[in-house]
Steps between C-alpha positions, in 0.01 A plus 500: 500500500717280721226238520538209256127457444170654599160636406437875506133590542385859452129600502308821570532465875791259569860430402637162607806287430507126557830318511708235678800647677696498823340711774801735503440589134148632561631833624662558160167499317425868540848600378468264200158640417631857495788399273267313262262798483785745441322758711445603857231294671382587847355186656345574839566241766133478600407417136732194493429145600706188495388138504723198502458125458143365521370846600619634165322210326176575694529866405539406132180293522312787664620736229399265217156431642431867561483471881775758534348744247334832571188350344491159664470209257564710187601275209745724309792437738513132408578585140749766606698251708496243217627775262786589744586128525505465118719811467765344727477175308539670163809694622661185649469648848328200652675201660329168553420565866324831424321343202368217722384755759300705254353212300378357832360841610315536165352150533396550862358850437276367224373234736442748780315750278273228368434307823444817708288649219725810483459484118122544522391858411857630500564855614803696374600862488421502130149352559424751777605799282296353215191477725549852639527673161171685447246383242510708184884531520621506141873574534757410765855614544736234641845609620745207520512177300580259784303216661195708598470650153540160334219362714272807466525568126327179382207583733467855359530370144206258559290804597601681178670774700762702313840482671788744502809324636798699625837352603859605559622282215333411177303176535181326391231331712209320336583666167486845664818700448616719782551875474761721661442622857556853367157491329296413815389852579381554140247218524361536854210713378396225257469206739242381753737317729873490577673190639849562641672160510865602499734629774658842468690734731299789364126530409421431133275807499379772739172641625492762230515236227204320658292817499510496117261206509162618377307203641499272801839334543601193695864464608632168631838546667640148529862608530711415807581749642199706391564707193240769579638674808312824441145607585250465216260793495265412216156403628437266209823311553492172697835369631542142620828350622593143592396539864155632407452223241587245765239644733237483226550127454505402867146371477592279202792358692290411806360211297855377445590462868419126495711449188785703642497293823493177303796611291697600811431163662612319186826696493572441866426130468700430180774757453751353747471143363525624141800724579679205668422280202645752257812555710538124539461450125763768436737342753447154347577629147816665632605172668432307182712745301787468752482117495499493117806723492679285753419171319613651168830602664548150645438343158742729320774447761453123497519490119822704498657256748384204289653647184826556684505135616436374146787711363731354761417148367262364765250229405179638343263283705669594826481872408129471414425312825683770698316776309155351566579435866635852563209680327243279676647534851556876478157559352334305783703687758399850377137406443474355852668810644256731317200300626633508856543877482143536364357298788693708754381823344139378499524411873638843586217676311 
């Protein structure tokens, strides 16, 4: 990636990259993403969006508070963003400006969720699927070990539901080891519900495999794009996708309209001031660093000149007086110049 720092966020229904860069470099992101993925990626223009400056910061706040989620106010996204931020930090792909931006967004998001009561009776994709699974369900097949599975599995475990986890690579979630995707069709007849929580270019199973189920079967297709693109013919098979799940919880979300409006008002009222504060803080630290470097250079140069004078036989007291005077006058000059530039910049902004 040509970008020196950034945070890469990937969830079930969004892929975003946050960074500081020159506007001209933005157009290189798609090319860089394709190179990093080592595969062909077709990103449709109408699926892309770009935010810059304070608008990008506002968008980040909306994402973290769940206002930009398919299920408005869902809490899982907050943890996903924090995880993405920590990943960048662990891999030393986070400069101070980006770190300040995300720590501020995390702090503000917590405040927004609490003050607007978005955290009360939280609704997430995992919670909706958990509520929709029929009573009497004893075994569930979960395909994919990502964010949705990690949020759903603890709920199913609490209900003493047996879980069969399938994933492309071998992994473990809540002490449940994943199985190979090749074995999915062999177990369909043994489960009461199937949760598809992983993307795939091809369906994980077909209609014929579903017909092997000897009892009522629920299928939750949470993949984007939809994994089941064929017609299901079994009369005892219920298929629910993300759109249908969203419709089912519309009534629950009506009660959140006040909270959503409060959160939006908070973001509009505070985001710009906070963004300016962070940028100002970043600029101040950069100025401080530049001044320190300049003063260090002045000191080293003055000391070298003093040493040269002493070697040439000049009086020690005179040399020390000259040294103190030169360092003091040059330090004052550069500090005054930096302050003047800061004032001018503040007036322009």
